[in-house]
C-alpha positions as CSV (number, residue, x, y, z in Angstrom):
1,Q,0.0,0.0,0.0
2,T,2.9,2.4,0.8
3,L,4.4,1.8,-2.7
4,T,1.0,2.4,-4.3
5,L,0.5,5.7,-2.5
6,L,4.1,6.7,-3.2
7,S,3.8,6.0,-6.9
8,L,0.6,8.0,-7.1
9,G,2.3,11.0,-5.4
10,L,5.5,10.8,-7.4
11,A,3.8,10.4,-10.8
12,P,3.2,14.2,-11.2
13,A,6.8,14.7,-10.1
14,A,8.1,12.4,-12.8
15,L,6.2,14.4,-15.4
16,V,7.7,17.6,-14.2
17,F,11.2,16.1,-14.2
18,L,10.7,15.3,-17.9
19,Q,9.9,18.9,-18.8
20,P,12.8,19.3,-17.6
21,D,12.2,21.1,-14.3
22,L,14.3,19.6,-11.6
23,G,13.4,22.2,-8.9
24,S,9.6,21.9,-9.1
25,G,9.9,18.2,-9.4
26,L,11.9,18.1,-6.1
27,V,9.2,20.2,-4.4
28,L,6.6,17.7,-5.4
29,V,8.7,14.8,-4.1
30,V,9.2,16.6,-0.8
31,V,5.4,17.3,-0.5
32,T,4.6,13.7,-1.3
33,L,6.9,12.4,1.4
34,A,5.7,14.9,3.9
35,V,2.0,14.0,3.3
36,L,2.8,10.3,3.7
37,F,4.7,11.0,6.9
38,C,1.8,12.9,8.3
39,A,-0.5,10.1,7.3
40,G,1.4,7.8,9.7
41,I,3.7,5.8,7.3
42,P,6.5,4.2,9.4
43,W,9.9,5.8,8.9
44,Q,11.3,2.3,8.1
45,H,9.4,2.4,4.8
46,F,10.9,5.8,3.9
47,A,14.4,4.4,4.7
48,A,13.8,1.4,2.4
49,V,12.4,3.6,-0.4
50,A,15.3,6.0,-0.1
51,A,17.9,3.2,-0.3
52,V,16.3,1.8,-3.4
53,A,15.9,5.2,-5.0
54,A,19.6,6.1,-4.3
55,S,20.7,2.7,-5.7
56,L,18.7,3.3,-8.9
57,A,19.8,6.9,-9.3
58,G,23.4,5.9,-8.9
59,A,23.1,3.1,-11.4
60,V,21.4,5.4,-13.9
61,L,24.1,8.1,-13.5
62,V,26.9,5.6,-13.9
63,L,25.5,3.4,-16.6
64,G,23.6,6.0,-18.6
65,P,26.4,8.1,-20.2
66,P,28.4,5.1,-21.6
67,V,25.3,3.8,-23.5
68,G,24.5,7.3,-24.8
69,I,21.7,8.2,-22.4
70,D,22.0,11.8,-21.1
71,V,20.5,11.7,-17.6
72,L,21.2,15.4,-16.9
73,H,21.0,18.3,-19.3
74,G,24.0,20.4,-20.0
75,Y,22.9,23.3,-17.8
76,Q,22.1,20.9,-14.9
77,E,25.6,19.4,-15.1
78,D,27.0,23.0,-15.1
79,R,25.0,23.8,-11.9
80,L,26.3,20.7,-10.1
81,T,29.9,21.2,-11.1
82,S,29.8,24.9,-10.3
83,F,28.5,24.0,-6.8
84,L,31.2,21.4,-6.2
85,H,34.0,23.5,-7.8
86,P,32.9,27.2,-7.7
87,S,36.3,28.6,-8.6
88,D,36.9,26.5,-11.7
89,D,34.8,28.6,-14.0
90,P,34.1,31.9,-12.3
91,A,33.1,33.8,-15.5
92,D,30.5,31.3,-16.7
93,A,28.9,28.4,-14.8
94,S,29.9,29.8,-11.3
95,Y,29.2,33.4,-12.1
96,Q,25.7,33.6,-10.5
97,V,26.7,31.9,-7.3
98,N,29.9,33.9,-6.9
99,Q,28.2,37.2,-7.4
100,S,25.4,36.2,-5.0
101,V,27.9,35.3,-2.3
102,I,29.8,38.6,-2.9
103,A,26.5,40.6,-2.7
104,V,25.5,38.9,0.6
105,G,29.0,39.4,2.1
106,S,29.2,43.1,1.1
107,G,26.0,43.9,2.9
108,E,27.8,43.3,6.3
109,R,25.6,44.1,9.3
110,T,23.3,47.0,8.2
111,G,23.5,46.9,4.4
112,R,24.7,49.3,1.8
113,G,21.3,50.8,0.9
114,G,21.4,52.7,-2.4
115,E,25.1,52.0,-2.8
116,A,24.5,48.3,-3.3
117,T,26.8,48.0,-6.3
118,Q,26.3,44.3,-7.0
119,T,22.5,44.9,-7.3
120,E,22.4,48.4,-8.8
121,L,25.1,47.8,-11.4
122,L,23.5,44.5,-12.5
123,F,26.5,42.3,-11.5
124,L,24.0,40.1,-9.7
125,P,21.9,38.3,-12.3
126,E,18.2,37.4,-11.7
127,R,18.2,39.6,-8.6
128,H,14.4,39.9,-8.8
129,T,13.7,36.1,-9.0
130,D,16.1,33.4,-8.0
131,F,18.6,35.6,-6.2
132,V,16.3,38.1,-4.5
133,F,17.6,37.0,-1.1
134,A,21.1,38.1,-2.1
135,A,19.8,41.5,-3.1
136,I,18.1,41.8,0.3
137,G,21.3,40.8,2.0
138,E,23.4,43.5,0.2
139,R,20.9,46.3,0.5
140,F,19.7,45.7,4.1
141,G,22.6,43.6,5.5
142,F,22.6,40.9,8.0
143,L,19.8,42.5,10.0
144,G,17.5,42.7,7.0
145,A,18.2,39.2,5.9
146,A,17.8,37.9,9.5
147,L,14.4,39.7,9.7
148,V,13.2,38.0,6.5
149,V,14.3,34.6,7.8
150,C,12.6,35.2,11.1
151,L,9.3,36.1,9.3
152,Y,9.6,32.9,7.3
153,A,10.2,31.0,10.5
154,L,7.0,32.6,12.0
155,L,5.1,31.6,8.9
156,L,6.2,28.0,9.1
157,W,5.5,27.8,12.9
158,R,2.0,29.1,12.3
159,G,1.6,26.4,9.6
160,L,2.7,23.7,12.0
161,R,0.3,25.1,14.7
162,V,-2.6,24.9,12.2
163,M,-1.6,21.3,11.4
164,R,-1.7,20.5,15.1
165,L,-5.0,22.2,15.7
166,S,-6.7,20.6,12.7
167,R,-9.7,18.5,13.7
168,S,-9.8,16.5,10.5
169,F,-7.3,14.0,9.0
170,Y,-7.6,15.6,5.6
171,G,-6.8,19.0,7.0
172,T,-3.7,17.7,8.8
173,L,-2.4,16.2,5.5
174,I,-3.1,19.4,3.6
175,A,-1.4,21.6,6.2
176,G,1.6,19.2,6.4
177,G,2.0,19.3,2.7
178,I,1.9,23.1,2.5
179,V,4.4,23.6,5.4
180,S,6.8,21.2,3.7
181,M,6.4,22.9,0.3
182,L,7.1,26.4,1.8
183,G,9.9,25.2,4.0
184,F,11.7,23.3,1.3
185,Q,11.5,26.3,-1.1
186,I,12.8,28.7,1.6
187,V,15.7,26.4,2.6
188,V,16.8,25.7,-1.0
189,N,16.5,29.3,-2.2
190,V,18.4,30.8,0.7
191,G,20.9,28.0,0.6
192,M,21.7,28.5,-3.1
193,N,22.0,32.3,-2.5
194,L,24.6,31.6,0.1
195,G,26.4,29.1,-2.1
196,M,25.5,26.2,0.2
197,M,23.2,24.4,-2.3
198,P,23.2,24.0,-6.1
199,V,21.2,26.5,-8.2
200,T,17.8,24.9,-8.9
201,G,15.6,27.8,-10.0
202,I,13.3,27.4,-6.9
203,T,11.7,30.8,-6.0
204,L,11.6,32.4,-2.6
205,P,7.9,32.4,-1.5
206,L,6.3,35.9,-1.6
207,M,9.6,37.5,-2.4
208,S,10.6,36.3,-5.9
209,Y,9.0,38.0,-8.9
210,G,6.5,35.8,-10.7
211,G,2.8,35.5,-10.9
212,S,2.3,31.8,-10.7
213,S,4.6,31.5,-7.6
214,V,2.9,34.2,-5.7
215,L,-0.6,32.9,-6.7
216,V,0.2,29.4,-5.5
217,T,1.7,30.7,-2.2
218,F,-1.4,32.8,-1.6
219,I,-3.7,29.8,-2.3
220,A,-1.6,27.7,0.1
221,I,-1.8,30.3,2.9
222,G,-5.6,30.6,2.2
223,L,-5.9,26.8,2.7
224,L,-4.1,27.1,6.0
225,Q,-6.4,29.9,7.1
226,S,-9.4,27.7,6.1
227,I,-8.2,24.8,8.1
228,H,-7.6,27.1,11.1
229,V,-11.1,28.6,10.9
230,Q,-12.6,25.1,10.7
231,A,-10.7,24.1,13.8
232,Q,-11.9,27.2,15.6
233,L,-15.6,26.5,14.6
234,H,-15.2,22.9,15.7
235,A,-13.9,24.0,19.1
236,R,-16.7,26.5,19.5
237,D,-19.3,23.9,18.7
238,S,-17.8,21.6,21.2
239,R,-17.9,24.2,23.9
240,E,-21.5,25.0,23.1
241,R,-22.5,21.3,23.3
242,I,-20.8,21.0,26.7
243,T,-22.6,24.1,27.9
244,L,-26.0,22.7,26.8
245,L,-25.3,19.4,28.5
246,R,-24.6,21.1,31.7
């Protein structure tokens, strides 16, 4: 049964991988695993699936190129190699990550404001989408970036609280999936801006420019609000029934 549920959840992720869109596919994988975990699937099942998946991925990566099967596209290989060896090609594959790290570091504690040269002089590419966190770090410094991270932590904590307060199993699964989706996007985007993760094209929720990303995030937060309201109504009805019984 676990494999059946996992295959149903990973089928959309496989279609997205074929686009190719590695970042969005990874988000769907994380959401699927989080929902199954919230549903009560034992962790041993996840360990077994992870071991099988790692073995298959390793075999495909090793055996694919010799027989003429390109598992990764050229730009995906460049992103991985630039992450592992950021100084090998600083003018091409590693340019985005290097400029992002320089922008974050030059912000220091309080930021450079209007003198943010990496951002203002367009040294930092995609500063309004994938690398918006680096632009915030340069312009507002460590304090501004820390404030953004704290606000995201508050959002995730509220999402976890909604999941705990939910009075329906379905609401718990929805809230768990939304929290995992937002949390994964935040961690990956901030990590790649700091040079700690490969560049995947995952947006920073509510910060990166893009209509579809903002719309999906708003819908997700609206679902959390709906689950919270339903929990409050259920608690109020329970109190009223207890009062009537007394």
